C-alpha positions in Angstrom: -7.7 -3.1 -20.7 -6.0 0.2 -19.7 -7.8 2.5 -22.3 -7.1 6.1 -23.2 -10.6 7.7 -22.9 -11.3 11.1 -24.4 -13.6 13.0 -22.0 -16.0 14.9 -24.1 -18.6 17.5 -23.0 -20.5 19.4 -25.7 -22.8 22.3 -25.0 -24.8 21.7 -28.3 -25.6 18.9 -30.7 -23.8 20.9 -33.4 -20.6 20.7 -31.3 -21.1 17.0 -30.9 -21.6 16.6 -34.7 -18.3 18.3 -35.2 -16.2 16.7 -32.5 -17.3 13.1 -32.1 -16.2 11.9 -35.5 -12.8 13.5 -34.8 -12.6 11.5 -31.5 -13.5 8.4 -33.4 -10.6 8.9 -35.7 -8.2 10.2 -33.1 -6.7 7.0 -31.9 -8.6 7.0 -28.6 -9.7 3.7 -27.2 -12.9 5.0 -25.6 -14.9 8.2 -25.2 -16.7 9.5 -22.0 -19.8 11.3 -23.1 -20.5 14.0 -20.5 -24.3 14.4 -21.1 -24.5 17.0 -18.3 -22.5 19.5 -20.4 -25.3 19.9 -22.9 -27.1 23.2 -22.7 -29.9 22.1 -25.0 -31.8 18.9 -25.5 -29.6 16.1 -26.9 -30.3 13.1 -29.2 -28.9 10.0 -27.5 -29.4 7.8 -30.6 -27.4 10.2 -32.8 -24.6 10.6 -30.2 -24.2 6.9 -29.9 -24.0 6.7 -33.7 -21.4 9.4 -34.0 -18.9 7.7 -31.7 -18.3 5.1 -34.5 -17.0 1.8 -33.0 -15.5 3.4 -29.8 -16.7 2.1 -26.5 -18.8 4.7 -24.7 -18.9 5.8 -21.0 -22.2 7.6 -20.5 -22.1 10.1 -17.7 -24.7 12.5 -16.4 -22.9 14.1 -13.4 -25.0 16.1 -10.8 -23.8 19.4 -9.5 -22.8 18.0 -6.1 -20.3 15.7 -7.7 -18.7 18.3 -10.0 -21.1 18.0 -12.9 -23.8 20.3 -14.4 -27.0 18.2 -14.3 -29.8 19.5 -12.1 -32.1 16.5 -12.9 -33.3 14.4 -10.1 -31.6 11.0 -9.5 -34.7 9.3 -11.0 -34.5 11.4 -14.1 -30.8 10.9 -14.5 -31.1 7.1 -14.2 -33.8 7.1 -16.9 -31.5 9.0 -19.3 -28.5 6.7 -18.5 -30.6 3.5 -18.8 -31.7 4.7 -22.2 -28.1 5.3 -23.2 -27.3 1.7 -22.2 -30.2 0.5 -24.3 -28.8 2.4 -27.3 -25.4 0.8 -26.9 -23.4 2.6 -24.2 -20.8 0.2 -22.9 -20.4 1.7 -19.4 -22.7 3.9 -17.3 -21.2 6.1 -14.6 -23.3 6.2 -11.4 -22.3 8.4 -8.5 -21.8 6.4 -5.3 -25.0 7.6 -3.7 -27.0 6.8 -6.8 -25.4 3.3 -7.3 -28.2 1.5 -5.5 -28.9 -2.2 -6.3 -32.0 -1.4 -8.3 -30.2 1.3 -10.3 -27.3 -1.0 -11.1 -29.7 -3.8 -12.0 -31.5 -1.4 -14.4 -28.3 -0.4 -16.1 -27.0 -4.0 -16.5 -30.4 -5.2 -17.8 -30.1 -2.5 -20.5 -26.7 -3.9 -21.5 -24.1 -1.7 -19.9 -21.5 -2.2 -17.1 -21.7 0.0 -14.0 -19.0 2.4 -12.9 -19.6 3.6 -9.3 -17.8 6.9 -8.9 -17.0 9.4 -6.1 -15.2 12.7 -6.5 -13.6 15.2 -4.2 -12.8 18.6 -5.8 -11.4 20.2 -2.7 -8.7 17.7 -1.4 -7.3 14.2 -1.4 -9.5 11.8 0.7 -8.5 8.4 2.0 -8.9 6.7 -1.3 -7.1 3.4 -0.5 -8.5 2.4 2.9 -11.8 4.2 2.9 -13.3 5.2 -0.5 -12.2 2.2 -2.5 -13.5 -0.5 -0.1 -16.8 1.5 0.4 -17.4 1.6 -3.3 -16.4 -2.1 -3.8 -19.0 -3.0 -1.2 -21.7 -1.6 -3.6 -20.9 -4.3 -6.1 -20.2 -2.3 -9.3 -18.3 -3.6 -12.3 -15.8 -0.7 -12.1 -14.8 1.5 -9.1 -13.9 5.1 -9.9 -12.3 7.3 -7.1 -11.0 10.8 -7.7 -9.4 13.3 -5.4 -7.7 16.7 -5.9 -3.9 16.8 -5.4 -2.6 20.0 -3.8 0.9 18.5 -3.7 2.6 15.7 -5.7 2.8 13.8 -2.4 -1.0 13.4 -2.6 -0.5 11.3 -5.7 0.7 8.4 -3.5 -2.9 7.9 -2.2 -4.0 7.2 -5.8 -1.1 4.7 -6.3 -1.9 3.0 -3.0 -5.5 2.6 -4.1 -4.5 1.0 -7.4 -2.0 -1.2 -5.6 -4.8 -2.7 -3.4 -7.3 -3.0 -6.2 -8.5 -6.5 -7.1 -11.4 -5.4 -9.4 -11.3 -3.0 -12.3 -10.6 0.5 -11.0 -10.2 4.1 -12.2 -8.2 6.3 -9.8 -7.1 9.9 -10.4 -5.6 12.9 -8.7 -7.0 16.0 -10.3 -5.1 19.3 -10.7 -1.6 20.1 -11.9 0.1 18.3 -9.0 -1.9 15.2 -9.8 -0.5 14.8 -13.3 1.6 11.8 -12.5 -1.5 9.8 -11.6 -3.0 10.3 -15.1 0.1 8.7 -16.7 1.2 6.2 -14.1 -2.2 4.7 -13.4 -1.6 2.9 -16.7 1.0 0.7 -15.0 -1.7 -1.0 -13.0 -3.2 -4.3 -14.2 -6.6 -3.2 -12.6 -6.6 0.2 -14.3 -9.5 0.4 -16.7 -8.7 3.8 -18.3 -7.2 7.2 -17.9 -9.0 10.3 -19.2 -7.6 12.7 -21.8 -8.9 15.8 -23.6 -9.3 16.0 -27.3 -6.4 18.0 -28.8 -7.3 21.7 -28.6 -10.1 21.2 -26.1 -10.0 22.4 -22.5 -11.0 19.0 -21.1 -13.7 18.2 -18.5 -11.6 18.1 -15.3 -8.6 20.0 -13.9 -5.3 18.7 -15.0 -6.4 16.5 -17.9 -3.6 15.8 -20.5 -4.4 15.8 -24.2 -4.6 12.5 -26.0 -1.6 13.5 -28.1 0.5 14.1 -24.9 -0.4 10.7 -23.6 0.4 8.9 -26.8 3.4 10.9 -28.1 5.1 12.3 -25.0 4.5 9.6 -22.5 4.1 6.6 -25.0 1.1 5.5 -22.9 0.6 2.4 -25.0 4.0 1.0 -23.7 3.2 1.3 -20.0 2.7 -1.7 -17.8 3.4 -3.1 -14.3 7.1 -3.5 -15.0 7.6 0.1 -16.3 10.2 2.0 -14.3 9.3 5.5 -13.3 11.6 8.4 -13.6 10.6 11.8 -12.1 11.4 15.3 -13.3 11.2 17.2 -10.1 10.9 21.0 -10.3 8.6 24.0 -10.6 7.7 23.4 -14.2 7.2 20.3 -16.4 10.2 20.8 -18.8 8.3 19.6 -21.8 11.4 19.4 -24.0 13.3 17.2 -21.5 10.2 15.0 -21.0 9.8 14.4 -24.7 13.6 13.7 -25.1 13.8 11.2 -22.3 10.7 9.3 -23.3 11.8 9.2 -26.9 15.1 7.7 -25.9 13.4 5.0 -23.8 11.2 4.1 -26.8 14.1 4.1 -29.3 16.1 1.9 -27.0 13.1 -0.3 -26.3 13.6 0.2 -22.5 10.6 -0.1 -20.2 10.8 3.3 -18.6 8.8 6.5 -18.5 9.7 10.0 -17.4 6.9 12.0 -15.7 6.9 15.5 -14.2 6.5 15.9 -10.4 5.7 19.6 -10.0 7.1 21.3 -6.9 9.0 24.4 -5.9 10.0 23.2 -2.4 10.2 20.1 -0.3 12.4 17.9 -2.5 13.6 15.7 0.3 10.1 14.9 1.5 8.9 14.2 -2.0 11.8 11.9 -2.9 11.5 10.1 0.5 7.8 9.6 0.0 8.2 8.1 -3.4 10.6 5.4 -2.2 7.3 3.5 -1.8 6.2 3.7 -5.4 9.1 3.3 -6.1 10.5 6.0 -8.4 13.7 4.7 -10.0 15.4 8.0 -10.7 15.0 11.8 -10.5 16.0 14.7 -12.6 16.0 17.7 -10.3 15.9 21.3 -11.5 16.0 24.4 -9.4 18.8 25.3 -7.0 16.7 25.2 -3.8 15.4 21.7 -4.7 18.9 20.5 -5.7 20.2 21.4 -2.2 17.1 20.3 -0.2 17.2 16.8 -1.7 20.5 16.0 -0.1 19.0 15.0 3.2 16.9 12.3 1.4 19.8 10.5 -0.2 22.0 7.6 1.0 25.1 8.7 -0.8 26.7 11.2 -3.2 29.1 11.0 -6.1 32.3 13.1 -5.8 30.9 15.5 -8.4 27.7 16.1 -6.4 29.7 16.4 -3.2 31.8 19.0 -4.8 28.8 21.0 -6.1 27.0 20.7 -2.7 23.8 19.9 -4.6 22.3 17.1 -6.8 20.5 17.2 -10.1 20.4 13.5 -10.8 19.3 10.6 -8.6 19.1 6.9 -9.2 17.5 4.3 -7.0 19.7 1.2 -7.0 18.1 -2.2 -6.9 19.1 -2.6 -3.2 17.0 0.6 -2.5 19.9 3.0 -2.1 19.2 6.5 -3.4 22.4 7.8 -5.0 22.8 11.5 -5.9 25.0 12.7 -8.7 25.7 15.8 -10.7 25.5 15.6 -14.5 26.2 18.1 -17.2 23.7 17.1 -19.9 20.3 15.4 -20.3 22.1 12.6 -22.2 24.3 11.9 -19.1 21.1 11.8 -17.0 19.5 9.4 -19.4 22.5 7.1 -19.3 22.3 6.8 -15.5 18.6 5.9 -15.8 18.9 3.6 -18.7 21.6 1.5 -16.9 18.8 0.7 -14.4 16.2 0.1 -17.0 18.4 -2.4 -18.8 18.6 -4.5 -15.6 14.8 -4.7 -15.2 
């Protein structure tokens, strides 16, 4: 499963006419059609035709769940049921609208039900509260979304995916939540991750572009056995990311490098992600390189001499070993030695 879904919200039908054929030819696996973004009447039949052969997620999000629709629940359900009748593959119903009768209507019209819940202010208890609550509703897919204020919040998303035994979408919005948009694809229960069409702003904070997911992170290669390597620092180091992930692909090693954005608290972050686990870290920024020392189990002579660490590997026995390297290639060689033993 694990689709790359372009989240698309158009204000006008003219915009939809221009963009949907581009999405159909973009290499996306799916498109989420955000009907609540329209500022004028829309033609569902035409919209479903313009998507080509791509599966469609029809969404009409109300304002209290981060959307723009001011229709009543009954009016929204009528539109979404019509979308299902016209060929939408999935219909997204908010958790308080996913009643048994509403889900029956959507399924009878031919679509599967996504029951969703969003928090745009913080990271709720996704794993032990939201996920089981939504599962109890009986949808075909569970979607739970929080907002990450720190990369540590991402762990809640990964815990939810780890416990999932039904198809699930779990995301941490915001810049700090970026790892969730990539690493969710490692989960067998992950249905999709959302992306923006290249050049578009996207429909939620922190969305990556489809090109980034495909070319930088090689999303199509990710699976449960993929080792995770984190670039920890105050900015994403796009050049390094592309370099590391290209090397993994060229060497056919099952690894992915992902940015973990932070300007402080390296030791706490690295200690927290022992649970994921993250197999290695590239650390940039002097404060972070010194702070991380307290989270490590041992240091190389070079790191001990420097009094700081810019490279970390997690050995198969769980030991976190800190080192000091002089080039990205040296960093990669440390990581790839682990990936080759996977």
